[in-house]
C-alpha positions as CSV (number, residue, x, y, z in Angstrom):
1,M,-79.8,148.5,231.7
2,N,-78.9,144.8,231.5
3,T,-76.8,145.5,228.4
4,T,-74.9,148.2,230.3
5,K,-74.2,145.9,233.3
6,T,-73.0,143.1,231.0
7,Y,-70.7,145.5,229.2
8,K,-69.2,146.7,232.5
9,K,-68.7,143.1,233.6
10,K,-66.9,142.3,230.4
11,R,-64.7,145.3,230.8
12,F,-64.0,144.2,234.4
13,W,-63.0,140.7,233.6
14,A,-61.0,141.8,230.6
15,G,-59.2,144.2,232.9
16,I,-58.5,141.4,235.4
17,L,-57.0,139.2,232.7
18,L,-54.7,142.0,231.6
19,A,-53.8,142.7,235.2
20,Q,-52.9,139.1,235.7
21,F,-50.6,139.2,232.6
22,L,-48.8,142.1,234.1
23,L,-48.7,140.8,237.6
24,F,-47.3,137.4,236.8
25,F,-44.8,139.0,234.4
26,A,-43.6,141.1,237.3
27,F,-43.5,138.0,239.6
28,S,-41.3,136.3,237.0
29,K,-38.6,138.9,237.5
30,L,-38.6,138.6,241.3
31,K,-36.5,135.8,242.8
32,F,-38.5,135.7,246.1
33,A,-41.7,135.5,244.2
34,V,-40.5,132.6,242.0
35,A,-39.2,130.9,245.2
36,F,-42.6,131.3,246.8
37,F,-44.2,129.5,243.8
38,E,-41.6,126.7,244.0
39,N,-42.5,126.1,247.6
40,L,-46.2,126.3,246.7
41,F,-45.7,123.6,244.0
42,E,-44.1,121.2,246.6
43,F,-47.2,121.6,248.7
44,Q,-49.8,121.4,246.0
45,K,-48.4,118.4,244.2
46,K,-48.8,116.3,247.3
47,I,-52.4,117.4,247.6
48,H,-53.1,116.8,243.9
49,Q,-51.6,113.3,244.0
50,L,-53.6,112.4,247.0
51,L,-56.7,113.5,245.2
52,F,-56.0,112.1,241.8
53,A,-53.3,109.4,241.7
54,W,-55.6,106.7,242.9
55,I,-58.0,107.2,240.0
56,P,-57.3,104.5,237.4
57,F,-57.8,106.8,234.5
58,S,-56.7,110.4,233.6
59,F,-58.9,112.7,235.5
60,G,-57.0,115.6,234.0
61,D,-58.0,114.5,230.5
62,L,-61.7,114.5,231.6
63,L,-61.2,118.0,232.9
64,Y,-59.7,119.1,229.5
65,I,-62.7,117.5,227.7
66,F,-65.2,119.3,229.9
67,L,-63.4,122.7,229.4
68,G,-63.2,122.0,225.7
69,I,-66.9,121.3,225.4
70,L,-67.7,124.4,227.5
71,L,-65.6,126.7,225.3
72,I,-67.0,125.2,222.1
73,Y,-70.5,125.8,223.5
74,L,-69.7,129.4,224.4
75,I,-68.1,130.1,221.1
76,I,-71.2,128.8,219.3
77,K,-73.2,131.2,221.5
78,L,-71.0,134.1,220.2
79,F,-72.5,133.7,216.7
80,K,-76.0,134.3,218.0
81,K,-76.8,137.9,218.5
82,K,-79.1,137.4,221.6
83,T,-76.5,135.4,223.5
84,R,-73.3,136.9,222.2
85,S,-72.6,139.4,225.0
86,N,-73.3,136.9,227.8
87,A,-71.2,134.2,226.1
88,L,-68.2,136.6,225.8
89,F,-68.6,137.5,229.5
90,K,-68.5,133.8,230.5
91,I,-65.5,133.1,228.2
92,L,-63.6,135.8,230.0
93,I,-64.4,134.3,233.4
94,V,-63.2,130.8,232.2
95,L,-60.0,132.3,230.8
96,N,-59.3,134.3,234.0
97,I,-59.8,131.3,236.3
98,S,-57.8,128.9,234.0
99,Y,-54.9,131.3,233.6
100,F,-54.7,132.1,237.3
101,I,-54.7,128.4,238.3
102,Y,-52.2,127.5,235.6
103,Q,-49.8,130.3,236.7
104,I,-49.8,129.6,240.4
105,F,-49.6,125.8,240.0
106,W,-47.1,125.7,237.1
107,G,-46.4,128.7,234.9
108,M,-44.1,130.4,237.3
109,L,-41.8,127.4,237.5
110,Y,-40.4,128.2,234.1
111,F,-38.5,131.1,235.8
112,Q,-36.7,128.9,238.3
113,T,-32.9,129.1,238.4
114,P,-31.9,127.1,235.3
115,I,-30.0,123.8,235.8
116,I,-27.2,125.1,233.6
117,A,-26.2,127.6,236.3
118,K,-25.5,124.7,238.6
119,L,-23.0,123.0,236.2
120,P,-19.5,123.9,235.2
121,K,-18.8,125.9,232.1
122,T,-17.2,123.9,229.3
123,K,-17.1,124.0,225.5
124,V,-19.6,121.9,223.7
125,T,-17.4,121.1,220.7
126,L,-18.2,118.8,217.8
127,E,-15.5,116.4,218.9
128,V,-16.9,116.1,222.4
129,R,-20.3,115.4,221.0
130,K,-18.9,112.8,218.6
131,A,-17.1,111.1,221.5
132,L,-20.3,111.0,223.6
133,A,-22.3,109.7,220.6
134,L,-19.9,106.7,220.2
135,E,-20.0,106.2,224.0
136,Y,-23.8,105.9,224.0
137,L,-23.8,103.8,220.9
138,E,-21.7,101.2,222.7
139,K,-23.9,101.5,225.9
140,S,-27.0,101.1,223.8
141,K,-25.7,98.0,222.1
142,V,-24.8,96.3,225.4
143,T,-28.1,97.2,227.1
144,R,-30.2,96.3,224.1
145,K,-29.2,92.7,224.5
146,L,-30.7,92.6,228.0
147,V,-34.3,93.4,227.0
148,Q,-37.1,91.3,225.5
149,E,-38.3,91.3,221.9
150,D,-41.5,90.6,220.1
151,K,-41.9,88.1,217.3
152,N,-40.5,90.7,214.8
153,G,-37.3,91.2,216.9
154,V,-38.3,94.6,218.1
155,F,-37.8,95.7,221.7
156,V,-40.9,95.2,223.8
157,I,-41.7,96.2,227.4
158,T,-42.5,93.3,229.7
159,D,-43.8,95.2,232.8
160,L,-44.6,98.9,232.5
161,N,-45.6,99.2,236.2
162,T,-42.1,98.0,237.2
163,I,-40.6,100.8,235.1
164,Q,-42.9,103.4,236.7
165,K,-41.9,102.2,240.2
166,E,-38.2,102.3,239.2
167,I,-38.5,105.9,238.0
168,L,-40.0,107.0,241.3
169,D,-37.2,105.3,243.1
170,Q,-34.5,106.9,240.9
171,Q,-36.0,110.3,241.6
172,K,-34.7,109.9,245.2
173,K,-31.2,109.4,243.9
174,L,-30.8,112.6,241.9
175,P,-27.6,114.6,242.7
176,I,-28.4,117.1,245.5
177,F,-26.5,119.9,243.8
178,I,-28.9,119.7,240.9
179,S,-32.2,119.0,242.6
180,K,-33.4,119.3,246.1
181,K,-37.0,118.7,245.1
182,K,-39.0,116.1,246.9
183,S,-39.6,112.9,245.0
184,S,-43.1,111.7,244.3
185,E,-44.4,109.0,246.5
186,S,-47.5,108.2,244.4
187,N,-47.6,106.6,241.1
188,S,-49.6,109.1,239.0
189,F,-48.6,107.9,235.5
190,K,-51.8,107.7,233.3
191,P,-52.3,106.6,229.7
192,S,-53.8,109.5,227.9
193,L,-57.5,109.3,226.9
194,F,-56.3,111.0,223.6
195,G,-53.7,108.3,222.8
196,K,-54.9,107.6,219.2
197,T,-55.0,111.3,218.5
198,M,-51.7,111.9,220.1
199,S,-50.0,109.5,217.7
200,F,-50.9,112.0,214.9
201,T,-49.6,115.0,216.8
202,G,-46.0,114.1,217.6
203,I,-46.7,114.5,221.3
204,L,-45.3,111.6,223.3
205,G,-46.7,112.7,226.7
206,Y,-47.6,115.7,228.8
207,Y,-47.9,116.8,232.4
208,N,-51.3,118.1,233.7
209,P,-50.6,121.0,236.1
210,F,-54.2,121.0,237.3
211,T,-54.0,117.4,238.6
212,A,-50.3,116.6,238.7
213,E,-50.8,113.6,236.5
214,A,-48.2,112.5,234.0
215,Q,-50.0,111.4,230.8
216,Y,-48.4,109.3,228.1
217,N,-49.3,107.8,224.8
218,S,-49.7,104.1,225.4
219,E,-49.4,103.4,221.6
220,L,-45.8,104.6,221.5
221,P,-43.0,102.1,220.4
222,S,-41.4,100.6,223.5
223,S,-38.1,102.3,222.7
224,Y,-39.8,105.7,223.3
225,L,-42.0,104.9,226.2
226,P,-39.7,104.4,229.3
227,F,-37.8,107.7,228.7
228,T,-41.1,109.5,228.0
229,L,-42.3,108.4,231.4
230,S,-39.0,109.5,232.9
231,H,-39.4,112.9,231.2
232,E,-42.9,113.4,232.4
233,S,-42.0,112.4,236.0
234,S,-39.4,115.2,235.9
235,H,-42.3,117.6,235.3
236,Q,-44.0,116.0,238.3
237,L,-40.9,116.8,240.3
238,G,-41.2,120.5,239.3
239,F,-38.9,120.9,236.3
240,A,-41.0,122.9,233.9
241,R,-38.6,123.5,231.0
242,E,-38.7,120.8,228.4
243,Q,-35.0,120.3,227.9
244,E,-34.4,120.3,231.6
245,A,-37.0,117.6,232.0
246,N,-35.1,115.7,229.4
247,F,-31.9,116.1,231.4
248,I,-33.5,115.1,234.7
249,G,-35.1,112.1,232.8
250,Y,-31.6,111.2,231.7
251,L,-30.3,111.3,235.2
252,I,-33.2,109.1,236.4
253,G,-32.7,106.5,233.7
254,I,-29.0,106.3,232.9
255,N,-28.0,104.5,236.1
256,S,-31.1,102.5,236.5
257,K,-30.8,98.8,237.1
258,N,-33.9,98.3,235.0
259,P,-32.5,97.5,231.5
260,E,-35.7,98.7,229.7
261,L,-35.5,102.1,231.3
262,R,-31.7,102.3,230.8
263,Y,-31.8,101.3,227.2
264,S,-34.6,103.8,226.3
265,T,-32.5,106.5,228.1
266,E,-29.3,105.6,226.4
267,Y,-31.0,105.4,223.0
268,F,-32.7,108.8,223.5
269,T,-29.3,110.3,224.4
270,L,-27.6,108.8,221.4
271,K,-30.3,110.1,219.0
272,S,-30.2,113.5,220.6
273,L,-26.4,113.7,220.1
274,L,-26.7,112.6,216.5
275,N,-29.4,115.2,215.9
276,S,-27.0,117.8,217.2
277,I,-24.2,116.6,214.9
278,V,-26.0,115.9,211.6
279,N,-25.8,119.5,210.3
280,E,-22.1,119.7,211.0
281,D,-20.9,116.2,210.0
282,E,-23.6,114.2,208.1
283,N,-21.1,111.4,207.3
284,F,-20.4,110.8,210.9
285,V,-24.1,110.3,211.6
286,K,-24.5,108.0,208.7
287,N,-21.6,105.9,209.8
288,T,-22.9,105.7,213.3
289,L,-26.3,104.6,212.1
290,E,-24.7,101.9,210.1
291,N,-22.9,100.7,213.2
292,Y,-26.1,100.2,215.1
293,S,-26.5,96.7,216.3
294,E,-29.0,94.6,214.3
295,E,-31.4,94.8,217.3
296,M,-31.1,98.6,217.4
297,K,-31.6,98.8,213.6
298,R,-34.9,96.9,214.0
299,D,-36.0,99.3,216.8
300,R,-35.1,102.3,214.6
301,M,-37.1,100.9,211.7
302,N,-40.0,100.4,214.0
303,E,-39.9,104.0,215.1
304,K,-39.7,105.2,211.5
305,K,-42.7,103.1,210.6
306,F,-44.7,104.5,213.6
307,I,-43.8,108.1,212.6
308,A,-44.6,107.5,208.9
309,K,-47.9,105.9,209.7
310,H,-49.0,109.0,211.8
311,Q,-47.6,111.9,209.7
312,G,-50.1,114.5,208.6
313,L,-51.6,118.0,209.2
314,L,-52.1,117.3,212.9
315,N,-48.5,116.5,213.4
316,D,-47.4,119.8,211.6
317,F,-50.0,121.8,213.5
318,F,-49.1,120.6,217.0
319,G,-45.4,120.8,216.2
320,F,-45.9,124.4,215.2
321,T,-48.1,125.4,218.2
322,N,-45.9,123.5,220.7
323,N,-42.8,125.3,219.3
324,L,-44.6,128.7,219.9
325,F,-45.6,127.6,223.4
326,L,-42.0,126.6,224.3
327,K,-40.6,129.9,223.0
328,S,-43.2,131.9,224.8
329,N,-41.9,130.3,228.1
330,Q,-38.3,131.2,227.3
331,Q,-37.4,127.8,225.9
332,E,-35.6,126.9,222.7
333,G,-38.5,125.2,221.0
334,A,-39.3,121.6,220.1
335,I,-37.0,121.3,217.1
336,T,-33.7,121.7,219.0
337,Y,-31.8,119.5,221.4
338,S,-28.9,122.0,222.0
339,Y,-29.8,122.9,225.6
340,F,-30.2,119.2,226.6
341,I,-26.8,118.5,224.9
342,D,-25.3,121.5,226.7
343,L,-26.5,120.2,230.0
344,L,-25.3,116.7,229.2
345,V,-21.8,117.8,228.1
346,R,-21.4,119.9,231.2
347,Y,-22.6,117.1,233.5
348,K,-20.2,114.6,231.9
349,S,-17.3,117.0,232.4
350,L,-17.7,116.7,236.2
351,P,-14.9,114.7,237.8
352,T,-17.3,112.4,239.6
353,S,-19.8,111.8,236.8
């Protein structure tokens, strides 16, 4: 009798999960439904930040640890005949609840009107990208001289909290035609509890949709960190697509009066442009790298050392799985910068930009 009841419960929760897949897929095709979830996000992010921003550590990471332990415990139970059926039933419940919360708080935002629809059409030619690369090379050279260095002559951040405050302030200055989203009032940037592990995954930071916290890897080279914070703050605003978060991060950082944030943004933009050019004109990229200032060359070498030190199977695995995740949410994948570059070129073609 108990076996029959458990079987029916499992079928019920499996059916609910399937129904959720179909329901949210249908919602993703309806503009009014997506607009509803956009408005819901504006409401819930305020609540989440009131609840979690004041906590000095990442509450979201603790939540992930708890869920991870719970799932591992239940998976172990699957291998025991006496507890297998009940464990599967509980796993289905956890999956249903997690999937539902994820979709209403975050998942549906991937289907917002893309930023590219708000920008003028223009050809993203090789020559345009080369011109922009040279522009940001010169900008990076100038701004690099305004930041501090460590004893090895490598860029070092002097006050991370000031950068975080500057990012929140710059959110309020985004062009209205691109974003009408309300800026965050609370500083909810948190160093990830998985920082050491993150260094081996290639993940620089991530947004937690369950707590609205922006996690970052505190071990990152300083040249990465300010733009990473800017990127994650774009997710906090409600931009789900990775390359759109890069573009909003660019808008946040490029006109900042904080030289550390501006340099990190200019340097990221330069690297993105060079990555988009290298397969078409490798000599141009080599020549550009040779024309880095001595300070920038030291920063580049520091980044290469960091990457080399943390290469491994975890990096390959997370790169692969993250790429699959991005593509499943109608994004290009982690290995390409073309959408960000497309947005950048279109934005730069505006008369007032």
